[in-house]
N, CA, C, O and CB atoms as a CASP TS submission, in Angstrom:
PFRMAT TS
TARGET T0000
AUTHOR 0000-0000-0000
METHOD Language model
MODEL 1
PARENT N/A
ATOM      1  N   MET     1       0.823  -1.166   0.018  1.00  0.00           N
ATOM      2  CA  MET     1       0.008  -0.010   0.006  1.00  0.00           C
ATOM      3  C   MET     1       0.870   1.247   0.000  1.00  0.00           C
ATOM      4  O   MET     1       1.788   1.357   0.812  1.00  0.00           O
ATOM      5  CB  MET     1      -0.927  -0.023   1.180  1.00  0.00           C
ATOM      6  N   LYS     2       0.609   2.165  -0.862  1.00  0.00           N
ATOM      7  CA  LYS     2       1.342   3.393  -1.011  1.00  0.00           C
ATOM      8  C   LYS     2       0.724   4.462  -0.132  1.00  0.00           C
ATOM      9  O   LYS     2      -0.489   4.675  -0.156  1.00  0.00           O
ATOM     10  CB  LYS     2       1.370   3.833  -2.469  1.00  0.00           C
ATOM     11  N   THR     3       1.555   5.129   0.638  1.00  0.00           N
ATOM     12  CA  THR     3       1.053   6.250   1.443  1.00  0.00           C
ATOM     13  C   THR     3       1.688   7.539   1.015  1.00  0.00           C
ATOM     14  O   THR     3       2.891   7.596   0.757  1.00  0.00           O
ATOM     15  CB  THR     3       1.308   6.016   2.923  1.00  0.00           C
ATOM     16  N   ALA     4       0.897   8.565   0.939  1.00  0.00           N
ATOM     17  CA  ALA     4       1.407   9.860   0.509  1.00  0.00           C
ATOM     18  C   ALA     4       1.851  10.634   1.749  1.00  0.00           C
ATOM     19  O   ALA     4       1.225  10.545   2.806  1.00  0.00           O
ATOM     20  CB  ALA     4       0.327  10.656  -0.301  1.00  0.00           C
ATOM     21  N   LYS     5       2.893  11.362   1.614  1.00  0.00           N
ATOM     22  CA  LYS     5       3.365  12.221   2.718  1.00  0.00           C
ATOM     23  C   LYS     5       2.533  13.464   2.797  1.00  0.00           C
ATOM     24  O   LYS     5       2.415  14.202   1.819  1.00  0.00           O
ATOM     25  CB  LYS     5       4.842  12.593   2.544  1.00  0.00           C
ATOM     26  N   LYS     6       1.962  13.703   3.933  1.00  0.00           N
ATOM     27  CA  LYS     6       1.110  14.885   4.115  1.00  0.00           C
ATOM     28  C   LYS     6       1.973  16.162   4.257  1.00  0.00           C
ATOM     29  O   LYS     6       2.937  16.196   5.022  1.00  0.00           O
ATOM     30  CB  LYS     6       0.196  14.705   5.371  1.00  0.00           C
ATOM     31  N   ARG     7       1.614  17.149   3.535  1.00  0.00           N
ATOM     32  CA  ARG     7       2.379  18.422   3.613  1.00  0.00           C
ATOM     33  C   ARG     7       1.645  19.404   4.546  1.00  0.00           C
ATOM     34  O   ARG     7       0.416  19.406   4.621  1.00  0.00           O
ATOM     35  CB  ARG     7       2.564  19.064   2.171  1.00  0.00           C
ATOM     36  N   ASP     8       2.384  20.191   5.213  1.00  0.00           N
ATOM     37  CA  ASP     8       1.823  21.244   6.033  1.00  0.00           C
ATOM     38  C   ASP     8       1.747  22.525   5.207  1.00  0.00           C
ATOM     39  O   ASP     8       2.734  22.956   4.610  1.00  0.00           O
ATOM     40  CB  ASP     8       2.664  21.455   7.319  1.00  0.00           C
ATOM     41  N   TRP     9       0.571  23.118   5.184  1.00  0.00           N
ATOM     42  CA  TRP     9       0.388  24.348   4.418  1.00  0.00           C
ATOM     43  C   TRP     9       0.173  25.477   5.418  1.00  0.00           C
ATOM     44  O   TRP     9      -0.484  25.316   6.447  1.00  0.00           O
ATOM     45  CB  TRP     9      -0.820  24.234   3.409  1.00  0.00           C
ATOM     46  N   VAL    10       0.751  26.626   5.076  1.00  0.00           N
ATOM     47  CA  VAL    10       0.578  27.832   5.886  1.00  0.00           C
ATOM     48  C   VAL    10      -0.198  28.801   5.034  1.00  0.00           C
ATOM     49  O   VAL    10       0.201  29.083   3.904  1.00  0.00           O
ATOM     50  CB  VAL    10       1.954  28.445   6.360  1.00  0.00           C
ATOM     51  N   VAL    11      -1.263  29.303   5.530  1.00  0.00           N
ATOM     52  CA  VAL    11      -2.077  30.276   4.852  1.00  0.00           C
ATOM     53  C   VAL    11      -1.991  31.608   5.613  1.00  0.00           C
ATOM     54  O   VAL    11      -2.245  31.665   6.816  1.00  0.00           O
ATOM     55  CB  VAL    11      -3.543  29.782   4.738  1.00  0.00           C
ATOM     56  N   GLU    12      -1.638  32.648   4.910  1.00  0.00           N
ATOM     57  CA  GLU    12      -1.558  33.960   5.538  1.00  0.00           C
ATOM     58  C   GLU    12      -2.379  34.967   4.740  1.00  0.00           C
ATOM     59  O   GLU    12      -2.467  34.869   3.516  1.00  0.00           O
ATOM     60  CB  GLU    12      -0.090  34.424   5.653  1.00  0.00           C
ATOM     61  N   LYS    13      -2.966  35.914   5.418  1.00  0.00           N
ATOM     62  CA  LYS    13      -3.731  36.970   4.762  1.00  0.00           C
ATOM     63  C   LYS    13      -2.962  38.265   4.963  1.00  0.00           C
ATOM     64  O   LYS    13      -2.505  38.564   6.066  1.00  0.00           O
ATOM     65  CB  LYS    13      -5.200  37.073   5.331  1.00  0.00           C
ATOM     66  N   PHE    14      -2.826  39.022   3.897  1.00  0.00           N
ATOM     67  CA  PHE    14      -2.084  40.275   3.929  1.00  0.00           C
ATOM     68  C   PHE    14      -2.999  41.428   3.565  1.00  0.00           C
ATOM     69  O   PHE    14      -3.881  41.292   2.716  1.00  0.00           O
ATOM     70  CB  PHE    14      -0.879  40.224   2.977  1.00  0.00           C
ATOM     71  N   ASP    15      -2.787  42.548   4.204  1.00  0.00           N
ATOM     72  CA  ASP    15      -3.604  43.726   3.964  1.00  0.00           C
ATOM     73  C   ASP    15      -3.206  44.505   2.718  1.00  0.00           C
ATOM     74  O   ASP    15      -4.003  45.269   2.174  1.00  0.00           O
ATOM     75  CB  ASP    15      -3.537  44.622   5.145  1.00  0.00           C
ATOM     76  N   SER    16      -1.965  44.305   2.268  1.00  0.00           N
ATOM     77  CA  SER    16      -1.510  45.040   1.107  1.00  0.00           C
ATOM     78  C   SER    16      -0.443  44.219   0.345  1.00  0.00           C
ATOM     79  O   SER    16       0.093  43.237   0.859  1.00  0.00           O
ATOM     80  CB  SER    16      -0.948  46.422   1.533  1.00  0.00           C
ATOM     81  N   HIS    17      -0.167  44.644  -0.857  1.00  0.00           N
ATOM     82  CA  HIS    17       0.891  43.977  -1.616  1.00  0.00           C
ATOM     83  C   HIS    17       2.257  44.194  -0.977  1.00  0.00           C
ATOM     84  O   HIS    17       3.135  43.334  -1.053  1.00  0.00           O
ATOM     85  CB  HIS    17       0.906  44.479  -3.058  1.00  0.00           C
ATOM     86  N   GLU    18       2.419  45.324  -0.364  1.00  0.00           N
ATOM     87  CA  GLU    18       3.714  45.615   0.291  1.00  0.00           C
ATOM     88  C   GLU    18       3.928  44.656   1.438  1.00  0.00           C
ATOM     89  O   GLU    18       5.039  44.159   1.624  1.00  0.00           O
ATOM     90  CB  GLU    18       3.773  47.081   0.803  1.00  0.00           C
ATOM     91  N   ASP    19       2.872  44.376   2.229  1.00  0.00           N
ATOM     92  CA  ASP    19       2.989  43.396   3.319  1.00  0.00           C
ATOM     93  C   ASP    19       3.353  42.001   2.774  1.00  0.00           C
ATOM     94  O   ASP    19       4.178  41.297   3.358  1.00  0.00           O
ATOM     95  CB  ASP    19       1.660  43.326   4.119  1.00  0.00           C
ATOM     96  N   LEU    20       2.736  41.616   1.662  1.00  0.00           N
ATOM     97  CA  LEU    20       3.040  40.326   1.027  1.00  0.00           C
ATOM     98  C   LEU    20       4.466  40.301   0.568  1.00  0.00           C
ATOM     99  O   LEU    20       5.169  39.310   0.768  1.00  0.00           O
ATOM    100  CB  LEU    20       2.105  40.052  -0.153  1.00  0.00           C
ATOM    101  N   ARG    21       4.920  41.400  -0.059  1.00  0.00           N
ATOM    102  CA  ARG    21       6.308  41.478  -0.548  1.00  0.00           C
ATOM    103  C   ARG    21       7.316  41.318   0.604  1.00  0.00           C
ATOM    104  O   ARG    21       8.293  40.576   0.497  1.00  0.00           O
ATOM    105  CB  ARG    21       6.544  42.828  -1.272  1.00  0.00           C
ATOM    106  N   CYS    22       7.050  42.032   1.698  1.00  0.00           N
ATOM    107  CA  CYS    22       7.950  41.961   2.844  1.00  0.00           C
ATOM    108  C   CYS    22       7.992  40.528   3.454  1.00  0.00           C
ATOM    109  O   CYS    22       9.047  40.058   3.879  1.00  0.00           O
ATOM    110  CB  CYS    22       7.506  42.986   3.916  1.00  0.00           C
ATOM    111  N   ALA    23       6.844  39.869   3.482  1.00  0.00           N
ATOM    112  CA  ALA    23       6.784  38.526   4.025  1.00  0.00           C
ATOM    113  C   ALA    23       7.560  37.550   3.129  1.00  0.00           C
ATOM    114  O   ALA    23       8.243  36.650   3.617  1.00  0.00           O
ATOM    115  CB  ALA    23       5.321  38.076   4.176  1.00  0.00           C
ATOM    116  N   GLN    24       7.441  37.748   1.814  1.00  0.00           N
ATOM    117  CA  GLN    24       8.178  36.880   0.880  1.00  0.00           C
ATOM    118  C   GLN    24       9.685  37.118   1.026  1.00  0.00           C
ATOM    119  O   GLN    24      10.459  36.161   1.008  1.00  0.00           O
ATOM    120  CB  GLN    24       7.726  37.140  -0.593  1.00  0.00           C
ATOM    121  N   ILE    25      10.093  38.318   1.162  1.00  0.00           N
ATOM    122  CA  ILE    25      11.534  38.614   1.333  1.00  0.00           C
ATOM    123  C   ILE    25      12.024  37.963   2.632  1.00  0.00           C
ATOM    124  O   ILE    25      13.081  37.331   2.633  1.00  0.00           O
ATOM    125  CB  ILE    25      11.799  40.176   1.360  1.00  0.00           C
ATOM    126  N   ARG    26      11.286  38.101   3.726  1.00  0.00           N
ATOM    127  CA  ARG    26      11.682  37.471   5.000  1.00  0.00           C
ATOM    128  C   ARG    26      11.774  35.968   4.818  1.00  0.00           C
ATOM    129  O   ARG    26      12.720  35.338   5.292  1.00  0.00           O
ATOM    130  CB  ARG    26      10.674  37.815   6.134  1.00  0.00           C
ATOM    131  N   TYR    27      10.780  35.379   4.120  1.00  0.00           N
ATOM    132  CA  TYR    27      10.788  33.926   3.936  1.00  0.00           C
ATOM    133  C   TYR    27      12.051  33.453   3.243  1.00  0.00           C
ATOM    134  O   TYR    27      12.712  32.524   3.706  1.00  0.00           O
ATOM    135  CB  TYR    27       9.573  33.490   3.139  1.00  0.00           C
ATOM    136  N   TRP    28      12.384  34.095   2.129  1.00  0.00           N
ATOM    137  CA  TRP    28      13.558  33.680   1.341  1.00  0.00           C
ATOM    138  C   TRP    28      14.866  33.980   2.078  1.00  0.00           C
ATOM    139  O   TRP    28      15.847  33.256   1.907  1.00  0.00           O
ATOM    140  CB  TRP    28      13.557  34.386  -0.026  1.00  0.00           C
ATOM    141  N   GLN    29      14.893  35.039   2.896  1.00  0.00           N
ATOM    142  CA  GLN    29      16.088  35.344   3.665  1.00  0.00           C
ATOM    143  C   GLN    29      16.328  34.355   4.775  1.00  0.00           C
ATOM    144  O   GLN    29      17.470  34.148   5.186  1.00  0.00           O
ATOM    145  CB  GLN    29      15.996  36.717   4.233  1.00  0.00           C
ATOM    146  N   GLU    30      15.257  33.730   5.277  1.00  0.00           N
ATOM    147  CA  GLU    30      15.393  32.691   6.329  1.00  0.00           C
ATOM    148  C   GLU    30      15.889  31.366   5.792  1.00  0.00           C
ATOM    149  O   GLU    30      16.414  30.546   6.545  1.00  0.00           O
ATOM    150  CB  GLU    30      14.065  32.469   7.020  1.00  0.00           C
ATOM    151  N   MET    31      15.725  31.145   4.469  1.00  0.00           N
ATOM    152  CA  MET    31      16.195  29.895   3.859  1.00  0.00           C
ATOM    153  C   MET    31      17.710  29.902   3.696  1.00  0.00           C
ATOM    154  O   MET    31      18.304  30.955   3.465  1.00  0.00           O
ATOM    155  CB  MET    31      15.523  29.675   2.496  1.00  0.00           C
ATOM    156  N   PRO    32      18.339  28.737   3.815  1.00  0.00           N
ATOM    157  CA  PRO    32      19.799  28.690   3.566  1.00  0.00           C
ATOM    158  C   PRO    32      20.073  28.994   2.081  1.00  0.00           C
ATOM    159  O   PRO    32      19.215  28.816   1.216  1.00  0.00           O
ATOM    160  CB  PRO    32      20.396  27.276   3.962  1.00  0.00           C
ATOM    161  N   SER    33      21.266  29.445   1.837  1.00  0.00           N
ATOM    162  CA  SER    33      21.635  29.816   0.468  1.00  0.00           C
ATOM    163  C   SER    33      21.511  28.662  -0.496  1.00  0.00           C
ATOM    164  O   SER    33      21.215  28.878  -1.671  1.00  0.00           O
ATOM    165  CB  SER    33      23.042  30.344   0.433  1.00  0.00           C
ATOM    166  N   SER    34      21.730  27.429  -0.036  1.00  0.00           N
ATOM    167  CA  SER    34      21.600  26.293  -0.922  1.00  0.00           C
ATOM    168  C   SER    34      20.168  26.117  -1.390  1.00  0.00           C
ATOM    169  O   SER    34      19.936  25.737  -2.538  1.00  0.00           O
ATOM    170  CB  SER    34      22.082  25.040  -0.237  1.00  0.00           C
ATOM    171  N   ALA    35      19.191  26.388  -0.511  1.00  0.00           N
ATOM    172  CA  ALA    35      17.786  26.266  -0.892  1.00  0.00           C
ATOM    173  C   ALA    35      17.402  27.346  -1.915  1.00  0.00           C
ATOM    174  O   ALA    35      16.651  27.095  -2.858  1.00  0.00           O
ATOM    175  CB  ALA    35      16.884  26.367   0.357  1.00  0.00           C
ATOM    176  N   ARG    36      17.954  28.580  -1.694  1.00  0.00           N
ATOM    177  CA  ARG    36      17.680  29.657  -2.642  1.00  0.00           C
ATOM    178  C   ARG    36      18.291  29.353  -4.002  1.00  0.00           C
ATOM    179  O   ARG    36      17.668  29.605  -5.033  1.00  0.00           O
ATOM    180  CB  ARG    36      18.215  30.988  -2.110  1.00  0.00           C
ATOM    181  N   THR    37      19.504  28.814  -4.012  1.00  0.00           N
ATOM    182  CA  THR    37      20.202  28.426  -5.274  1.00  0.00           C
ATOM    183  C   THR    37      19.392  27.336  -5.973  1.00  0.00           C
ATOM    184  O   THR    37      19.184  27.409  -7.184  1.00  0.00           O
ATOM    185  CB  THR    37      21.681  27.915  -4.986  1.00  0.00           C
ATOM    186  N   ASP    38      18.931  26.323  -5.229  1.00  0.00           N
ATOM    187  CA  ASP    38      18.163  25.246  -5.823  1.00  0.00           C
ATOM    188  C   ASP    38      16.871  25.773  -6.448  1.00  0.00           C
ATOM    189  O   ASP    38      16.499  25.361  -7.547  1.00  0.00           O
ATOM    190  CB  ASP    38      17.850  24.183  -4.777  1.00  0.00           C
ATOM    191  N   ALA    39      16.181  26.689  -5.744  1.00  0.00           N
ATOM    192  CA  ALA    39      14.940  27.257  -6.275  1.00  0.00           C
ATOM    193  C   ALA    39      15.206  28.077  -7.540  1.00  0.00           C
ATOM    194  O   ALA    39      14.443  28.008  -8.504  1.00  0.00           O
ATOM    195  CB  ALA    39      14.256  28.133  -5.211  1.00  0.00           C
ATOM    196  N   ALA    40      16.300  28.859  -7.529  1.00  0.00           N
ATOM    197  CA  ALA    40      16.633  29.656  -8.708  1.00  0.00           C
ATOM    198  C   ALA    40      16.934  28.747  -9.892  1.00  0.00           C
ATOM    199  O   ALA    40      16.483  29.017 -11.005  1.00  0.00           O
ATOM    200  CB  ALA    40      17.834  30.577  -8.422  1.00  0.00           C
ATOM    201  N   TRP    41      17.686  27.678  -9.672  1.00  0.00           N
ATOM    202  CA  TRP    41      18.048  26.744 -10.749  1.00  0.00           C
ATOM    203  C   TRP    41      16.800  26.083 -11.287  1.00  0.00           C
ATOM    204  O   TRP    41      16.674  25.899 -12.498  1.00  0.00           O
ATOM    205  CB  TRP    41      19.050  25.674 -10.250  1.00  0.00           C
ATOM    206  N   GLN    42      15.877  25.721 -10.418  1.00  0.00           N
ATOM    207  CA  GLN    42      14.639  25.089 -10.845  1.00  0.00           C
ATOM    208  C   GLN    42      13.821  26.027 -11.726  1.00  0.00           C
ATOM    209  O   GLN    42      13.154  25.573 -12.656  1.00  0.00           O
ATOM    210  CB  GLN    42      13.819  24.654  -9.634  1.00  0.00           C
ATOM    211  N   LEU    43      13.865  27.347 -11.443  1.00  0.00           N
ATOM    212  CA  LEU    43      13.181  28.319 -12.309  1.00  0.00           C
ATOM    213  C   LEU    43      13.813  28.357 -13.685  1.00  0.00           C
ATOM    214  O   LEU    43      13.122  28.473 -14.697  1.00  0.00           O
ATOM    215  CB  LEU    43      13.211  29.717 -11.682  1.00  0.00           C
ATOM    216  N   VAL    44      15.145  28.258 -13.715  1.00  0.00           N
ATOM    217  CA  VAL    44      15.851  28.251 -15.016  1.00  0.00           C
ATOM    218  C   VAL    44      15.463  27.041 -15.816  1.00  0.00           C
ATOM    219  O   VAL    44      15.183  27.149 -17.010  1.00  0.00           O
ATOM    220  CB  VAL    44      17.376  28.278 -14.824  1.00  0.00           C
ATOM    221  N   VAL    45      15.439  25.873 -15.174  1.00  0.00           N
ATOM    222  CA  VAL    45      15.091  24.623 -15.850  1.00  0.00           C
ATOM    223  C   VAL    45      13.656  24.708 -16.346  1.00  0.00           C
ATOM    224  O   VAL    45      13.382  24.354 -17.493  1.00  0.00           O
ATOM    225  CB  VAL    45      15.275  23.402 -14.903  1.00  0.00           C
ATOM    226  N   ASP    46      12.746  25.163 -15.518  1.00  0.00           N
ATOM    227  CA  ASP    46      11.343  25.234 -15.922  1.00  0.00           C
ATOM    228  C   ASP    46      11.160  26.165 -17.123  1.00  0.00           C
ATOM    229  O   ASP    46      10.417  25.848 -18.051  1.00  0.00           O
ATOM    230  CB  ASP    46      10.476  25.711 -14.748  1.00  0.00           C
ATOM    231  N   PHE    47      11.848  27.323 -17.099  1.00  0.00           N
ATOM    232  CA  PHE    47      11.800  28.259 -18.196  1.00  0.00           C
ATOM    233  C   PHE    47      12.345  27.628 -19.481  1.00  0.00           C
ATOM    234  O   PHE    47      11.777  27.770 -20.564  1.00  0.00           O
ATOM    235  CB  PHE    47      12.583  29.515 -17.843  1.00  0.00           C
ATOM    236  N   TRP    48      13.467  26.926 -19.314  1.00  0.00           N
ATOM    237  CA  TRP    48      14.114  26.264 -20.479  1.00  0.00           C
ATOM    238  C   TRP    48      13.209  25.239 -21.100  1.00  0.00           C
ATOM    239  O   TRP    48      13.110  25.150 -22.324  1.00  0.00           O
ATOM    240  CB  TRP    48      15.428  25.592 -20.069  1.00  0.00           C
ATOM    241  N   LYS    49      12.524  24.438 -20.244  1.00  0.00           N
ATOM    242  CA  LYS    49      11.586  23.406 -20.736  1.00  0.00           C
ATOM    243  C   LYS    49      10.410  24.068 -21.443  1.00  0.00           C
ATOM    244  O   LYS    49       9.974  23.595 -22.493  1.00  0.00           O
ATOM    245  CB  LYS    49      11.074  22.510 -19.565  1.00  0.00           C
ATOM    246  N   ALA    50       9.891  25.159 -20.878  1.00  0.00           N
ATOM    247  CA  ALA    50       8.743  25.880 -21.478  1.00  0.00           C
ATOM    248  C   ALA    50       9.083  26.415 -22.851  1.00  0.00           C
ATOM    249  O   ALA    50       8.199  26.492 -23.705  1.00  0.00           O
ATOM    250  CB  ALA    50       8.297  27.038 -20.576  1.00  0.00           C
ATOM    251  N   LYS    51      10.325  26.786 -23.098  1.00  0.00           N
ATOM    252  CA  LYS    51      10.752  27.245 -24.401  1.00  0.00           C
ATOM    253  C   LYS    51      11.097  26.084 -25.342  1.00  0.00           C
ATOM    254  O   LYS    51      11.513  26.286 -26.483  1.00  0.00           O
ATOM    255  CB  LYS    51      11.943  28.161 -24.251  1.00  0.00           C
ATOM    256  N   LYS    52      10.909  24.856 -24.825  1.00  0.00           N
ATOM    257  CA  LYS    52      11.198  23.618 -25.577  1.00  0.00           C
ATOM    258  C   LYS    52      12.640  23.542 -26.084  1.00  0.00           C
ATOM    259  O   LYS    52      12.909  23.084 -27.195  1.00  0.00           O
ATOM    260  CB  LYS    52      10.249  23.501 -26.758  1.00  0.00           C
ATOM    261  N   ASN    53      13.563  24.012 -25.225  1.00  0.00           N
ATOM    262  CA  ASN    53      14.977  23.937 -25.541  1.00  0.00           C
ATOM    263  C   ASN    53      15.543  22.601 -24.990  1.00  0.00           C
ATOM    264  O   ASN    53      14.964  21.956 -24.115  1.00  0.00           O
ATOM    265  CB  ASN    53      15.744  25.175 -24.942  1.00  0.00           C
ATOM    266  N   ASP    54      16.678  22.243 -25.546  1.00  0.00           N
ATOM    267  CA  ASP    54      17.349  21.036 -25.101  1.00  0.00           C
ATOM    268  C   ASP    54      18.017  21.285 -23.721  1.00  0.00           C
ATOM    269  O   ASP    54      18.812  22.210 -23.555  1.00  0.00           O
ATOM    270  CB  ASP    54      18.405  20.582 -26.163  1.00  0.00           C
ATOM    271  N   LEU    55      17.665  20.432 -22.752  1.00  0.00           N
ATOM    272  CA  LEU    55      18.201  20.615 -21.384  1.00  0.00           C
ATOM    273  C   LEU    55      19.695  20.435 -21.336  1.00  0.00           C
ATOM    274  O   LEU    55      20.350  20.960 -20.436  1.00  0.00           O
ATOM    275  CB  LEU    55      17.549  19.640 -20.417  1.00  0.00           C
ATOM    276  N   ASN    56      20.266  19.690 -22.304  1.00  0.00           N
ATOM    277  CA  ASN    56      21.713  19.511 -22.310  1.00  0.00           C
ATOM    278  C   ASN    56      22.454  20.808 -22.594  1.00  0.00           C
ATOM    279  O   ASN    56      23.638  20.935 -22.283  1.00  0.00           O
ATOM    280  CB  ASN    56      22.101  18.471 -23.331  1.00  0.00           C
ATOM    281  N   GLU    57      21.748  21.780 -23.190  1.00  0.00           N
ATOM    282  CA  GLU    57      22.368  23.070 -23.463  1.00  0.00           C
ATOM    283  C   GLU    57      22.649  23.868 -22.183  1.00  0.00           C
ATOM    284  O   GLU    57      23.434  24.816 -22.189  1.00  0.00           O
ATOM    285  CB  GLU    57      21.480  23.878 -24.387  1.00  0.00           C
ATOM    286  N   LEU    58      21.996  23.466 -21.092  1.00  0.00           N
ATOM    287  CA  LEU    58      22.202  24.176 -19.811  1.00  0.00           C
ATOM    288  C   LEU    58      23.481  23.740 -19.109  1.00  0.00           C
ATOM    289  O   LEU    58      23.902  24.356 -18.131  1.00  0.00           O
ATOM    290  CB  LEU    58      21.012  23.946 -18.882  1.00  0.00           C
ATOM    291  N   ARG    59      24.098  22.669 -19.616  1.00  0.00           N
ATOM    292  CA  ARG    59      25.351  22.202 -19.009  1.00  0.00           C
ATOM    293  C   ARG    59      26.484  23.187 -19.364  1.00  0.00           C
ATOM    294  O   ARG    59      26.402  23.963 -20.316  1.00  0.00           O
ATOM    295  CB  ARG    59      25.703  20.744 -19.500  1.00  0.00           C
ATOM    296  N   LEU    60      27.540  23.107 -18.543  1.00  0.00           N
ATOM    297  CA  LEU    60      28.698  23.923 -18.835  1.00  0.00           C
ATOM    298  C   LEU    60      29.259  23.518 -20.202  1.00  0.00           C
ATOM    299  O   LEU    60      29.403  22.335 -20.508  1.00  0.00           O
ATOM    300  CB  LEU    60      29.771  23.778 -17.722  1.00  0.00           C
ATOM    301  N   GLN    61      29.558  24.496 -20.982  1.00  0.00           N
ATOM    302  CA  GLN    61      30.077  24.271 -22.330  1.00  0.00           C
ATOM    303  C   GLN    61      31.604  24.213 -22.285  1.00  0.00           C
ATOM    304  O   GLN    61      32.246  25.056 -21.658  1.00  0.00           O
ATOM    305  CB  GLN    61      29.599  25.389 -23.303  1.00  0.00           C
ATOM    306  N   ARG    62      32.174  23.219 -22.949  1.00  0.00           N
ATOM    307  CA  ARG    62      33.627  23.141 -23.035  1.00  0.00           C
ATOM    308  C   ARG    62      34.032  23.435 -24.442  1.00  0.00           C
ATOM    309  O   ARG    62      33.458  22.897 -25.390  1.00  0.00           O
ATOM    310  CB  ARG    62      34.154  21.767 -22.591  1.00  0.00           C
ATOM    311  N   THR    63      35.002  24.273 -24.588  1.00  0.00           N
ATOM    312  CA  THR    63      35.520  24.553 -25.918  1.00  0.00           C
ATOM    313  C   THR    63      36.954  23.987 -25.973  1.00  0.00           C
ATOM    314  O   THR    63      37.709  24.053 -25.003  1.00  0.00           O
ATOM    315  CB  THR    63      35.486  26.112 -26.239  1.00  0.00           C
ATOM    316  N   VAL    64      37.278  23.452 -27.101  1.00  0.00           N
ATOM    317  CA  VAL    64      38.613  22.888 -27.266  1.00  0.00           C
ATOM    318  C   VAL    64      39.372  23.834 -28.210  1.00  0.00           C
ATOM    319  O   VAL    64      38.940  24.117 -29.328  1.00  0.00           O
ATOM    320  CB  VAL    64      38.560  21.395 -27.835  1.00  0.00           C
ATOM    321  N   THR    65      40.473  24.290 -27.730  1.00  0.00           N
ATOM    322  CA  THR    65      41.321  25.193 -28.506  1.00  0.00           C
ATOM    323  C   THR    65      42.744  24.690 -28.489  1.00  0.00           C
ATOM    324  O   THR    65      43.263  24.265 -27.457  1.00  0.00           O
ATOM    325  CB  THR    65      41.252  26.630 -27.959  1.00  0.00           C
ATOM    326  N   ARG    66      43.361  24.746 -29.646  1.00  0.00           N
ATOM    327  CA  ARG    66      44.744  24.380 -29.698  1.00  0.00           C
ATOM    328  C   ARG    66      45.583  25.568 -30.137  1.00  0.00           C
ATOM    329  O   ARG    66      45.370  26.150 -31.200  1.00  0.00           O
ATOM    330  CB  ARG    66      44.946  23.202 -30.626  1.00  0.00           C
ATOM    331  N   VAL    67      46.530  25.905 -29.296  1.00  0.00           N
ATOM    332  CA  VAL    67      47.366  27.094 -29.609  1.00  0.00           C
ATOM    333  C   VAL    67      48.766  26.563 -29.852  1.00  0.00           C
ATOM    334  O   VAL    67      49.307  25.737 -29.118  1.00  0.00           O
ATOM    335  CB  VAL    67      47.349  28.194 -28.428  1.00  0.00           C
ATOM    336  N   ARG    68      49.319  27.103 -30.948  1.00  0.00           N
ATOM    337  CA  ARG    68      50.694  26.698 -31.275  1.00  0.00           C
ATOM    338  C   ARG    68      51.618  27.857 -31.149  1.00  0.00           C
ATOM    339  O   ARG    68      52.819  27.718 -31.384  1.00  0.00           O
ATOM    340  CB  ARG    68      50.785  26.119 -32.676  1.00  0.00           C
TER
END
């Protein structure tokens, strides 16, 4: 039998967009830098997929050059 992990949701009501903006800034500032980096990278990947681009193009590019 498969069991799903229950997620905890937090619902907040804000009086203005400025209050929402401040809460979002506080939320992301409380996250470790690795979580912010992972979230930013996921946005890049989602955007790349939406544009129907090849995900392999997101890898670091290596150029081979021979100098004599």
